[in-house]
C-alpha positions, 0 to 999 in steps of 0.5 A, spaced: 483 523 530 488 519 535 490 515 529 491 521 525 495 524 530 499 518 531 501 517 524 502 525 523 507 525 529 511 519 526 511 522 519 507 518 515 503 521 509 498 517 507 493 511 510 491 506 504 485 503 506 482 496 504 476 497 500 470 492 498 466 495 494 460 501 493 456 502 499 460 496 503 462 497 510 469 499 508 466 504 503 462 508 509 468 508 513 472 511 508 468 517 507 468 518 514 475 518 515 476 523 509 471 527 512 475 528 518 481 529 515 478 535 511 474 538 517 481 538 521 485 540 515 490 534 517 496 533 513 495 525 513 492 524 506 488 518 504 487 513 499 484 506 497 486 499 496 482 496 491 481 489 493 481 485 487 480 478 490 473 480 492 471 485 487 474 484 480 469 479 477 469 482 470 471 488 467 465 492 467 464 492 474 472 494 476 471 500 471 464 502 475 468 501 482 474 505 480 470 511 476 466 511 483 472 512 487 475 517 483 468 521 482 466 520 489 473 521 493 478 524 488 476 531 488 477 531 496 483 535 498 484 529 503 485 524 498 492 522 495 494 525 489 500 526 484 500 532 480 493 533 481 491 526 479 488 521 484 492 515 486 489 508 488 492 502 490 490 495 486 491 489 490 493 482 487 493 484 480 496 478 477 490 474 479 487 477 473 491 477 466 494 483 463 489 483 458 483 484 463 487 490 466 488 493 459 481 493 458 479 496 465 484 502 463 481 502 456 474 503 459 477 508 464 480 512 458 473 512 454 470 515 460 475 520 461 477 517 468 483 520 470 487 516 476 494 513 477 494 506 479 499 502 483 499 495 482 501 489 487 505 485 482 513 484 481 512 482 473 514 486 467 508 485 463 503 489 468 508 494 469 508 496 462 500 498 463 500 500 470 503 507 473 506 504 479 508 497 482 509 494 489 508 488 493 503 488 499 506 483 503 513 481 502 513 475 507 514 469 502 521 473 500 523 474 508 521 467 510 525 464 504 531 468 506 531 472 513 538 475 511 534 480 506 538 478 500 532 475 496 528 481 498 534 486 496 534 482 489 527 483 488 527 490 490 533 492 485 529 488 479 523 491 481 526 498 481 529 496 474 523 494 471 519 501 474 525 505 471 525 501 464 517 502 463 517 509 467 513 507 472 513 508 480 517 503 484 514 503 491 518 498 496 514 495 502 517 494 509 514 490 515 515 488 522 514 481 522 508 476 521 503 472 524 496 469 522 496 463 526 490 465 529 486 466 523 489 460 519 491 453 520 497 452 520 498 459 518 505 463 517 509 466 522 515 471 522 518 473 528 519 480 529 526 479 532 526 485 537 525 490 531 530 487 527 526 485 521 523 492 521 529 495 521 532 491 515 526 492 511 527 499 512 534 499 510 533 495 504 527 499 501 531 505 502 537 502 499 533 500 493 532 507 491 524 507 491 520 513 490 515 511 495 515 506 501 509 503 504 508 499 511 505 493 511 501 495 516 498 500 520 493 495 523 492 488 520 492 485 527 489 479 525 496 478 520 500 480 526 503 486 522 501 492 526 505 498 527 500 502 531 501 502 539 499 496 542 499 493 549 505 488 547 509 493 543 507 500 546 510 505 541 516 501 539 514 501 532 511 508 531 518 510 534 522 506 529 517 508 524 519 516 525 526 515 525 526 511 518 521 516 515 526 521 517 532 517 514 528 516 508 526 523 506 533 525 507 535 520 502 
């Protein structure tokens, strides 16, 4: 409950939860979180981040798992919906070619599974078939250019693509990055006292994105967390609250 309350106070509307398959640990945790949100009639909604790199073995399996998500959770009043249709985020769709996902979408259509899928991609070919596009991790763009100009250009291009194909453009913000504890040599993007977070928020709002996602709430092992910590206290939640207010006014 504490995390929900923190998020709610900061103006965060949704938790997107990493999901690794039917009856996985993450599936069981998601069910508990959804039940808590329902029982307490919380404002913060929940949805699933479908982990393609671990799950997308074949078209049939992906169809079954997405159908499971919609049937098991989509009816909950605590599950994220757009126009009464459940919304699910899909990670790393470019790991499979467009024809793979076309087959998945056709399979869901045949089973009368209605779901809005937001794909992790910057490419037009995928935007043509998905309902929305976003980037989970803009780190490569920020490492290449800490001024933010490359990120700004990328978001403008994604916004133009989304407009052309009538899909949702979702911009991503992040405070920094550090995965050196789990990968060697790993990657590191200094937070610079909050400059990176502020800059990515500015660029995201400027892009005209319909939604903004934060990478991340608690991906501690990659050093992108914004939830309260010994190291940063409530700094990043407080910053989030200010930026969310600015975004919702825009």
